[in-house]
N, CA, C, O and the ligand as a Tripos MOL2 file, in Angstrom:
@<TRIPOS>MOLECULE
protein
  233   231    59     0     0
PROTEIN
NO_CHARGES

@<TRIPOS>ATOM
      1 N         173.5480  -99.0940   47.2060 N.3       1 MET1
      2 CA        172.1300  -99.0520   47.5790 C.3       1 MET1
      3 C         171.8070 -100.1410   48.6040 C.2       1 MET1
      4 O         172.3690 -101.2360   48.5670 O.2       1 MET1
      5 N         170.9150  -99.8250   49.4930 N.am      2 ALA2
      6 CA        170.5890 -100.7630   50.5690 C.3       2 ALA2
      7 C         169.6230 -101.8370   50.0770 C.2       2 ALA2
      8 O         168.9140 -101.6560   49.0870 O.2       2 ALA2
      9 N         169.6140 -102.9320   50.7790 N.am      3 LYS3
     10 CA        168.6620 -104.0000   50.4850 C.3       3 LYS3
     11 C         167.8840 -104.3400   51.7470 C.2       3 LYS3
     12 O         168.4010 -104.2960   52.8630 O.2       3 LYS3
     13 N         166.6230 -104.6800   51.5240 N.am      4 CYS4
     14 CA        165.7790 -105.0690   52.6480 C.3       4 CYS4
     15 C         166.2470 -106.4110   53.1970 C.2       4 CYS4
     16 O         166.5150 -107.3450   52.4410 O.2       4 CYS4
     17 N         166.3420 -106.4940   54.5120 N.am      5 ARG5
     18 CA        166.7630 -107.7520   55.1170 C.3       5 ARG5
     19 C         165.6710 -108.8000   55.0400 C.2       5 ARG5
     20 O         165.9330 -110.0000   55.1150 O.2       5 ARG5
     21 N         164.4360 -108.3280   54.8880 N.am      6 GLY6
     22 CA        163.3270 -109.2710   54.9000 C.3       6 GLY6
     23 C         163.0850 -109.9250   53.5510 C.2       6 GLY6
     24 O         162.9140 -111.1420   53.4790 O.2       6 GLY6
     25 N         163.0660 -109.1230   52.4560 N.am      7 CYS7
     26 CA        162.6630 -109.6680   51.1670 C.3       7 CYS7
     27 C         163.7420 -109.4810   50.1030 C.2       7 CYS7
     28 O         163.5460 -109.8840   48.9560 O.2       7 CYS7
     29 N         164.9010 -108.8670   50.4680 N.am      8 ASP8
     30 CA        166.0210 -108.7250   49.5450 C.3       8 ASP8
     31 C         165.7800 -107.7030   48.4490 C.2       8 ASP8
     32 O         166.5760 -107.6220   47.5140 O.2       8 ASP8
     33 N         164.7160 -106.9230   48.5290 N.am      9 LYS9
     34 CA        164.4620 -105.9050   47.5230 C.3       9 LYS9
     35 C         165.3180 -104.6720   47.8040 C.2       9 LYS9
     36 O         165.6470 -104.3750   48.9520 O.2       9 LYS9
     37 N         165.6750 -103.9560   46.7240 N.am     10 GLU10
     38 CA        166.4570 -102.7390   46.9150 C.3      10 GLU10
     39 C         165.5860 -101.6420   47.5160 C.2      10 GLU10
     40 O         164.4530 -101.4350   47.0830 O.2      10 GLU10
     41 N         166.1090 -100.9510   48.4980 N.am     11 ILE11
     42 CA        165.3610  -99.8930   49.1660 C.3      11 ILE11
     43 C         166.2520  -98.6680   49.3340 C.2      11 ILE11
     44 O         167.4720  -98.7290   49.1820 O.2      11 ILE11
     45 N         165.6040  -97.5630   49.6500 N.am     12 GLU12
     46 CA        166.3430  -96.3630   50.0110 C.3      12 GLU12
     47 C         165.9480  -95.9680   51.4210 C.2      12 GLU12
     48 O         164.8750  -96.3180   51.9130 O.2      12 GLU12
     49 N         166.8420  -95.2330   52.0530 N.am     13 TRP13
     50 CA        166.5240  -94.7340   53.3950 C.3      13 TRP13
     51 C         166.2700  -93.2380   53.3140 C.2      13 TRP13
     52 O         167.1160  -92.4750   52.8470 O.2      13 TRP13
     53 N         165.1010  -92.8300   53.7710 N.am     14 ILE14
     54 CA        164.7190  -91.4240   53.7700 C.3      14 ILE14
     55 C         164.7020  -90.9290   55.2140 C.2      14 ILE14
     56 O         164.2730  -91.6410   56.1220 O.2      14 ILE14
     57 N         165.1680  -89.7160   55.4080 N.am     15 LYS15
     58 CA        165.1080  -89.1510   56.7520 C.3      15 LYS15
     59 C         163.7900  -88.4200   56.9390 C.2      15 LYS15
     60 O         163.4290  -87.5680   56.1280 O.2      15 LYS15
     61 N         163.0900  -88.7410   57.9780 N.am     16 THR16
     62 CA        161.8270  -88.0750   58.2720 C.3      16 THR16
     63 C         162.1090  -86.7390   58.9600 C.2      16 THR16
     64 O         163.2210  -86.5030   59.4320 O.2      16 THR16
     65 N         161.0900  -85.8580   59.0170 N.am     17 PRO17
     66 CA        161.2870  -84.5660   59.6990 C.3      17 PRO17
     67 C         161.6980  -84.7330   61.1530 C.2      17 PRO17
     68 O         162.2990  -83.8280   61.7310 O.2      17 PRO17
     69 N         161.3880  -85.8630   61.7460 N.am     18 THR18
     70 CA        161.7580  -86.0760   63.1480 C.3      18 THR18
     71 C         163.1460  -86.6780   63.2810 C.2      18 THR18
     72 O         163.5980  -86.9830   64.3850 O.2      18 THR18
     73 N         163.8290  -86.8500   62.1360 N.am     19 GLY19
     74 CA        165.1980  -87.3340   62.1920 C.3      19 GLY19
     75 C         165.3370  -88.8340   62.1710 C.2      19 GLY19
     76 O         166.4440  -89.3610   62.2770 O.2      19 GLY19
     77 N         164.2260  -89.5260   62.0370 N.am     20 LYS20
     78 CA        164.2810  -90.9800   61.9550 C.3      20 LYS20
     79 C         164.5600  -91.4070   60.5290 C.2      20 LYS20
     80 O         164.2330  -90.6830   59.5890 O.2      20 LYS20
     81 N         165.1550  -92.5640   60.3570 N.am     21 ALA21
     82 CA        165.3850  -93.1160   59.0280 C.3      21 ALA21
     83 C         164.2620  -94.0880   58.7000 C.2      21 ALA21
     84 O         163.9410  -94.9750   59.4900 O.2      21 ALA21
     85 N         163.6690  -93.9090   57.5190 N.am     22 MET22
     86 CA        162.5620  -94.7680   57.1200 C.3      22 MET22
     87 C         162.8930  -95.4700   55.8100 C.2      22 MET22
     88 O         163.2980  -94.8170   54.8480 O.2      22 MET22
     89 N         162.7280  -96.7940   55.7570 N.am     23 PRO23
     90 CA        162.9890  -97.5130   54.5150 C.3      23 PRO23
     91 C         161.8430  -97.3210   53.5200 C.2      23 PRO23
     92 O         160.6730  -97.4730   53.8690 O.2      23 PRO23
     93 N         162.1960  -96.9860   52.2760 N.am     24 VAL24
     94 CA        161.1630  -96.7660   51.2610 C.3      24 VAL24
     95 C         161.5270  -97.5340   49.9880 C.2      24 VAL24
     96 O         162.6900  -97.8590   49.7520 O.2      24 VAL24
     97 N         160.5100  -97.8140   49.1770 N.am     25 ASP25
     98 CA        160.7630  -98.4270   47.8730 C.3      25 ASP25
     99 C         161.5080  -97.4300   46.9830 C.2      25 ASP25
    100 O         161.3590  -96.2180   47.1370 O.2      25 ASP25
    101 N         162.3060  -97.9480   46.0550 N.am     26 VAL26
    102 CA        163.1550  -97.0890   45.2260 C.3      26 VAL26
    103 C         162.3300  -96.2610   44.2430 C.2      26 VAL26
    104 O         162.6900  -95.1240   43.9390 O.2      26 VAL26
    105 N         161.2330  -96.8180   43.7480 N.am     27 GLU27
    106 CA        160.4550  -96.1300   42.7270 C.3      27 GLU27
    107 C         159.8240  -94.8470   43.2740 C.2      27 GLU27
    108 O         159.3360  -94.8090   44.4040 O.2      27 GLU27
    109 N         159.8450  -93.8080   42.4540 N.am     28 VAL28
    110 CA        159.1580  -92.5640   42.8080 C.3      28 VAL28
    111 C         157.8020  -92.5670   42.1250 C.2      28 VAL28
    112 O         157.7100  -92.7650   40.9140 O.2      28 VAL28
    113 N         156.7650  -92.3490   42.8920 N.am     29 ILE29
    114 CA        155.4160  -92.3400   42.3360 C.3      29 ILE29
    115 C         154.7860  -90.9730   42.5550 C.2      29 ILE29
    116 O         155.2040  -90.2100   43.4270 O.2      29 ILE29
    117 N         153.7760  -90.6780   41.7490 N.am     30 THR30
    118 CA        153.0260  -89.4360   41.9020 C.3      30 THR30
    119 C         151.6970  -89.7580   42.5580 C.2      30 THR30
    120 O         150.9870  -90.6670   42.1270 O.2      30 THR30
    121 N         151.3670  -89.0220   43.5860 N.am     31 ILE31
    122 CA        150.0880  -89.2390   44.2520 C.3      31 ILE31
    123 C         149.3760  -87.9180   44.4530 C.2      31 ILE31
    124 O         149.9780  -86.8500   44.3520 O.2      31 ILE31
    125 N         148.0850  -88.0030   44.7390 N.am     32 VAL32
    126 CA        147.3010  -86.8360   45.1160 C.3      32 VAL32
    127 C         146.9470  -86.9890   46.5920 C.2      32 VAL32
    128 O         146.4050  -88.0140   47.0050 O.2      32 VAL32
    129 N         147.2520  -85.9800   47.3700 N.am     33 THR33
    130 CA        146.9310  -86.0650   48.7900 C.3      33 THR33
    131 C         145.4350  -85.8650   48.9990 C.2      33 THR33
    132 O         144.7040  -85.5250   48.0690 O.2      33 THR33
    133 N         144.9930  -86.0800   50.2290 N.am     34 LEU34
    134 CA        143.5830  -85.9040   50.5520 C.3      34 LEU34
    135 C         143.1530  -84.4450   50.4060 C.2      34 LEU34
    136 O         141.9610  -84.1450   50.3300 O.2      34 LEU34
    137 N         144.1330  -83.5440   50.3680 N.am     35 LYS35
    138 CA        143.8150  -82.1250   50.1780 C.3      35 LYS35
    139 C         143.8290  -81.7290   48.7060 C.2      35 LYS35
    140 O         143.5880  -80.5680   48.3780 O.2      35 LYS35
    141 N         144.1070  -82.6810   47.8130 N.am     36 GLY36
    142 CA        144.1120  -82.3790   46.3990 C.3      36 GLY36
    143 C         145.4520  -81.9130   45.8770 C.2      36 GLY36
    144 O         145.5560  -81.4630   44.7360 O.2      36 GLY36
    145 N         146.4760  -82.0150   46.7030 N.am     37 GLU37
    146 CA        147.8000  -81.6210   46.2530 C.3      37 GLU37
    147 C         148.4680  -82.7880   45.5400 C.2      37 GLU37
    148 O         148.3860  -83.9320   45.9870 O.2      37 GLU37
    149 N         149.1390  -82.4840   44.4110 N.am     38 VAL38
    150 CA        149.8650  -83.5120   43.6810 C.3      38 VAL38
    151 C         151.3120  -83.5050   44.1450 C.2      38 VAL38
    152 O         152.0020  -82.4910   44.0420 O.2      38 VAL38
    153 N         151.7560  -84.6170   44.6450 N.am     39 VAL39
    154 CA        153.1280  -84.6930   45.1430 C.3      39 VAL39
    155 C         153.7860  -85.9700   44.6310 C.2      39 VAL39
    156 O         153.1210  -86.9480   44.2900 O.2      39 VAL39
    157 N         155.1040  -85.9250   44.5910 N.am     40 LYS40
    158 CA        155.8760  -87.1110   44.2450 C.3      40 LYS40
    159 C         156.5200  -87.6610   45.5020 C.2      40 LYS40
    160 O         156.8790  -86.9120   46.4100 O.2      40 LYS40
    161 N         156.6610  -88.9490   45.5440 N.am     41 GLY41
    162 CA        157.2910  -89.5180   46.7250 C.3      41 GLY41
    163 C         157.4970  -91.0060   46.5940 C.2      41 GLY41
    164 O         157.2300  -91.6150   45.5580 O.2      41 GLY41
    165 N         157.9730  -91.5590   47.6660 N.am     42 HIS42
    166 CA        158.2280  -92.9910   47.7260 C.3      42 HIS42
    167 C         157.1510  -93.6720   48.5590 C.2      42 HIS42
    168 O         156.5070  -93.0470   49.4020 O.2      42 HIS42
    169 N         156.9720  -94.9470   48.3100 N.am     43 ILE43
    170 CA        156.1040  -95.7490   49.1600 C.3      43 ILE43
    171 C         156.9480  -96.2860   50.3200 C.2      43 ILE43
    172 O         158.0300  -96.8270   50.0930 O.2      43 ILE43
    173 N         156.4700  -96.1450   51.5540 N.am     44 PRO44
    174 CA        157.2130  -96.7470   52.6600 C.3      44 PRO44
    175 C         157.3830  -98.2370   52.4100 C.2      44 PRO44
    176 O         156.4310  -98.9230   52.0390 O.2      44 PRO44
    177 N         158.5900  -98.7340   52.6140 N.am     45 HIS45
    178 CA        158.8120 -100.1350   52.2390 C.3      45 HIS45
    179 C         157.9680 -101.1020   53.0550 C.2      45 HIS45
    180 O         157.5840 -102.1650   52.5660 O.2      45 HIS45
    181 N         157.6800 -100.7360   54.2960 N.am     46 TRP46
    182 CA        156.8800 -101.6670   55.0950 C.3      46 TRP46
    183 C         155.4560 -101.8140   54.5630 C.2      46 TRP46
    184 O         154.7340 -102.7260   54.9650 O.2      46 TRP46
    185 N         155.0480 -100.9150   53.6560 N.am     47 ALA47
    186 CA        153.7130 -101.0280   53.0780 C.3      47 ALA47
    187 C         153.6640 -102.0890   51.9750 C.2      47 ALA47
    188 O         152.5960 -102.6230   51.6770 O.2      47 ALA47
    189 N         154.8140 -102.3970   51.3720 N.am     48 THR48
    190 CA        154.8200 -103.3400   50.2590 C.3      48 THR48
    191 C         155.6340 -104.5900   50.5660 C.2      48 THR48
    192 O         155.5790 -105.5620   49.8130 O.2      48 THR48
    193 N         156.3810 -104.5760   51.6490 N.am     49 CYS49
    194 CA        157.2890 -105.6880   51.9270 C.3      49 CYS49
    195 C         156.5200 -106.9220   52.3720 C.2      49 CYS49
    196 O         155.7250 -106.8600   53.3090 O.2      49 CYS49
    197 N         156.7560 -108.0450   51.6990 N.am     50 PRO50
    198 CA        156.0860 -109.2760   52.1140 C.3      50 PRO50
    199 C         156.5650 -109.7600   53.4770 C.2      50 PRO50
    200 O         155.9180 -110.5960   54.1080 O.2      50 PRO50
    201 N         157.6860 -109.2420   53.9220 N.am     51 ALA51
    202 CA        158.2320 -109.6700   55.2120 C.3      51 ALA51
    203 C         158.0340 -108.6130   56.2820 C.2      51 ALA51
    204 O         158.6990 -108.6480   57.3170 O.2      51 ALA51
    205 N         157.1240 -107.6710   56.0430 N.am     52 ALA52
    206 CA        156.9570 -106.5510   56.9750 C.3      52 ALA52
    207 C         156.5560 -107.0110   58.3670 C.2      52 ALA52
    208 O         156.8780 -106.3600   59.3610 O.2      52 ALA52
    209 N         155.8580 -108.1260   58.4350 N.am     53 GLN53
    210 CA        155.4430 -108.6400   59.7540 C.3      53 GLN53
    211 C         156.6510 -108.8220   60.6590 C.2      53 GLN53
    212 O         156.5800 -108.6190   61.8710 O.2      53 GLN53
    213 N         157.7390 -109.2030   60.0530 N.am     54 ARG54
    214 CA        158.9230 -109.5040   60.8600 C.3      54 ARG54
    215 C         159.5140 -108.2450   61.5000 C.2      54 ARG54
    216 O         160.1020 -108.3010   62.5810 O.2      54 ARG54
    217 N         159.3460 -107.0890   60.8030 N.am     55 PHE55
    218 CA        159.9080 -105.8590   61.3560 C.3      55 PHE55
    219 C         159.2010 -105.4660   62.6420 C.2      55 PHE55
    220 O         159.8290 -105.0340   63.6090 O.2      55 PHE55
    221 N         157.8850 -105.6220   62.6390 N.am     56 LYS56
    222 CA        157.1140 -105.1610   63.7810 C.3      56 LYS56
    223 C         157.4300 -105.9740   65.0370 C.2      56 LYS56
    224 O         157.4180 -105.4640   66.1580 O.2      56 LYS56
    225 N         157.7080 -107.2430   64.8060 N.am     57 ARG57
    226 CA        157.9170 -108.0960   65.9650 C.3      57 ARG57
    227 C         159.2390 -107.7780   66.6710 C.2      57 ARG57
    228 O         159.4230 -108.1090   67.8430 O.2      57 ARG57
    229 N         160.1400 -107.1430   65.9550 N.am     58 LYS58
    230 CA        161.4880 -106.9480   66.5100 C.3      58 LYS58
    231 C         161.5860 -105.9630   67.6530 C.2      58 LYS58
    232 O         162.6740 -105.7350   68.1800 O.2      58 LYS58
    233 ZN        161.2850 -105.9930   52.3040 Zn       59 ZN59
@<TRIPOS>BOND
     1     1     2 1
     2     2     3 1
     3     3     4 2
     4     3     5 am
     5     5     6 1
     6     6     7 1
     7     7     8 2
     8     7     9 am
     9     9    10 1
    10    10    11 1
    11    11    12 2
    12    11    13 am
    13    13    14 1
    14    14    15 1
    15    15    16 2
    16    15    17 am
    17    17    18 1
    18    18    19 1
    19    19    20 2
    20    19    21 am
    21    21    22 1
    22    22    23 1
    23    23    24 2
    24    23    25 am
    25    25    26 1
    26    26    27 1
    27    27    28 2
    28    27    29 am
    29    29    30 1
    30    30    31 1
    31    31    32 2
    32    31    33 am
    33    33    34 1
    34    34    35 1
    35    35    36 2
    36    35    37 am
    37    37    38 1
    38    38    39 1
    39    39    40 2
    40    39    41 am
    41    41    42 1
    42    42    43 1
    43    43    44 2
    44    43    45 am
    45    45    46 1
    46    46    47 1
    47    47    48 2
    48    47    49 am
    49    49    50 1
    50    50    51 1
    51    51    52 2
    52    51    53 am
    53    53    54 1
    54    54    55 1
    55    55    56 2
    56    55    57 am
    57    57    58 1
    58    58    59 1
    59    59    60 2
    60    59    61 am
    61    61    62 1
    62    62    63 1
    63    63    64 2
    64    63    65 am
    65    65    66 1
    66    66    67 1
    67    67    68 2
    68    67    69 am
    69    69    70 1
    70    70    71 1
    71    71    72 2
    72    71    73 am
    73    73    74 1
    74    74    75 1
    75    75    76 2
    76    75    77 am
    77    77    78 1
    78    78    79 1
    79    79    80 2
    80    79    81 am
    81    81    82 1
    82    82    83 1
    83    83    84 2
    84    83    85 am
    85    85    86 1
    86    86    87 1
    87    87    88 2
    88    87    89 am
    89    89    90 1
    90    90    91 1
    91    91    92 2
    92    91    93 am
    93    93    94 1
    94    94    95 1
    95    95    96 2
    96    95    97 am
    97    97    98 1
    98    98    99 1
    99    99   100 2
   100    99   101 am
   101   101   102 1
   102   102   103 1
   103   103   104 2
   104   103   105 am
   105   105   106 1
   106   106   107 1
   107   107   108 2
   108   107   109 am
   109   109   110 1
   110   110   111 1
   111   111   112 2
   112   111   113 am
   113   113   114 1
   114   114   115 1
   115   115   116 2
   116   115   117 am
   117   117   118 1
   118   118   119 1
   119   119   120 2
   120   119   121 am
   121   121   122 1
   122   122   123 1
   123   123   124 2
   124   123   125 am
   125   125   126 1
   126   126   127 1
   127   127   128 2
   128   127   129 am
   129   129   130 1
   130   130   131 1
   131   131   132 2
   132   131   133 am
   133   133   134 1
   134   134   135 1
   135   135   136 2
   136   135   137 am
   137   137   138 1
   138   138   139 1
   139   139   140 2
   140   139   141 am
   141   141   142 1
   142   142   143 1
   143   143   144 2
   144   143   145 am
   145   145   146 1
   146   146   147 1
   147   147   148 2
   148   147   149 am
   149   149   150 1
   150   150   151 1
   151   151   152 2
   152   151   153 am
   153   153   154 1
   154   154   155 1
   155   155   156 2
   156   155   157 am
   157   157   158 1
   158   158   159 1
   159   159   160 2
   160   159   161 am
   161   161   162 1
   162   162   163 1
   163   163   164 2
   164   163   165 am
   165   165   166 1
   166   166   167 1
   167   167   168 2
   168   167   169 am
   169   169   170 1
   170   170   171 1
   171   171   172 2
   172   171   173 am
   173   173   174 1
   174   174   175 1
   175   175   176 2
   176   175   177 am
   177   177   178 1
   178   178   179 1
   179   179   180 2
   180   179   181 am
   181   181   182 1
   182   182   183 1
   183   183   184 2
   184   183   185 am
   185   185   186 1
   186   186   187 1
   187   187   188 2
   188   187   189 am
   189   189   190 1
   190   190   191 1
   191   191   192 2
   192   191   193 am
   193   193   194 1
   194   194   195 1
   195   195   196 2
   196   195   197 am
   197   197   198 1
   198   198   199 1
   199   199   200 2
   200   199   201 am
   201   201   202 1
   202   202   203 1
   203   203   204 2
   204   203   205 am
   205   205   206 1
   206   206   207 1
   207   207   208 2
   208   207   209 am
   209   209   210 1
   210   210   211 1
   211   211   212 2
   212   211   213 am
   213   213   214 1
   214   214   215 1
   215   215   216 2
   216   215   217 am
   217   217   218 1
   218   218   219 1
   219   219   220 2
   220   219   221 am
   221   221   222 1
   222   222   223 1
   223   223   224 2
   224   223   225 am
   225   225   226 1
   226   226   227 1
   227   227   228 2
   228   227   229 am
   229   229   230 1
   230   230   231 1
   231   231   232 2
@<TRIPOS>SUBSTRUCTURE
     1 MET1         2 RESIDUE 1 A MET
     2 ALA2         6 RESIDUE 1 A ALA
     3 LYS3        10 RESIDUE 1 A LYS
     4 CYS4        14 RESIDUE 1 A CYS
     5 ARG5        18 RESIDUE 1 A ARG
     6 GLY6        22 RESIDUE 1 A GLY
     7 CYS7        26 RESIDUE 1 A CYS
     8 ASP8        30 RESIDUE 1 A ASP
     9 LYS9        34 RESIDUE 1 A LYS
    10 GLU10       38 RESIDUE 1 A GLU
    11 ILE11       42 RESIDUE 1 A ILE
    12 GLU12       46 RESIDUE 1 A GLU
    13 TRP13       50 RESIDUE 1 A TRP
    14 ILE14       54 RESIDUE 1 A ILE
    15 LYS15       58 RESIDUE 1 A LYS
    16 THR16       62 RESIDUE 1 A THR
    17 PRO17       66 RESIDUE 1 A PRO
    18 THR18       70 RESIDUE 1 A THR
    19 GLY19       74 RESIDUE 1 A GLY
    20 LYS20       78 RESIDUE 1 A LYS
    21 ALA21       82 RESIDUE 1 A ALA
    22 MET22       86 RESIDUE 1 A MET
    23 PRO23       90 RESIDUE 1 A PRO
    24 VAL24       94 RESIDUE 1 A VAL
    25 ASP25       98 RESIDUE 1 A ASP
    26 VAL26      102 RESIDUE 1 A VAL
    27 GLU27      106 RESIDUE 1 A GLU
    28 VAL28      110 RESIDUE 1 A VAL
    29 ILE29      114 RESIDUE 1 A ILE
    30 THR30      118 RESIDUE 1 A THR
    31 ILE31      122 RESIDUE 1 A ILE
    32 VAL32      126 RESIDUE 1 A VAL
    33 THR33      130 RESIDUE 1 A THR
    34 LEU34      134 RESIDUE 1 A LEU
    35 LYS35      138 RESIDUE 1 A LYS
    36 GLY36      142 RESIDUE 1 A GLY
    37 GLU37      146 RESIDUE 1 A GLU
    38 VAL38      150 RESIDUE 1 A VAL
    39 VAL39      154 RESIDUE 1 A VAL
    40 LYS40      158 RESIDUE 1 A LYS
    41 GLY41      162 RESIDUE 1 A GLY
    42 HIS42      166 RESIDUE 1 A HIS
    43 ILE43      170 RESIDUE 1 A ILE
    44 PRO44      174 RESIDUE 1 A PRO
    45 HIS45      178 RESIDUE 1 A HIS
    46 TRP46      182 RESIDUE 1 A TRP
    47 ALA47      186 RESIDUE 1 A ALA
    48 THR48      190 RESIDUE 1 A THR
    49 CYS49      194 RESIDUE 1 A CYS
    50 PRO50      198 RESIDUE 1 A PRO
    51 ALA51      202 RESIDUE 1 A ALA
    52 ALA52      206 RESIDUE 1 A ALA
    53 GLN53      210 RESIDUE 1 A GLN
    54 ARG54      214 RESIDUE 1 A ARG
    55 PHE55      218 RESIDUE 1 A PHE
    56 LYS56      222 RESIDUE 1 A LYS
    57 ARG57      226 RESIDUE 1 A ARG
    58 LYS58      230 RESIDUE 1 A LYS
    59 ZN59       233 GROUP 0 **** ****
């Protein structure tokens, strides 16, 4: 399993529909979309990473 270079937390890499790799938190959560659909998914890691500022600057 991969680890975040910024905060050392375990992450997973998900492929987006555009073929890009996106780092996400390992936990799967259930959310309701704005359309009322219930879906399961991961939180993008940059949303929770305390070191996310560093990614943007790169
Ligand atoms: Zn991180």
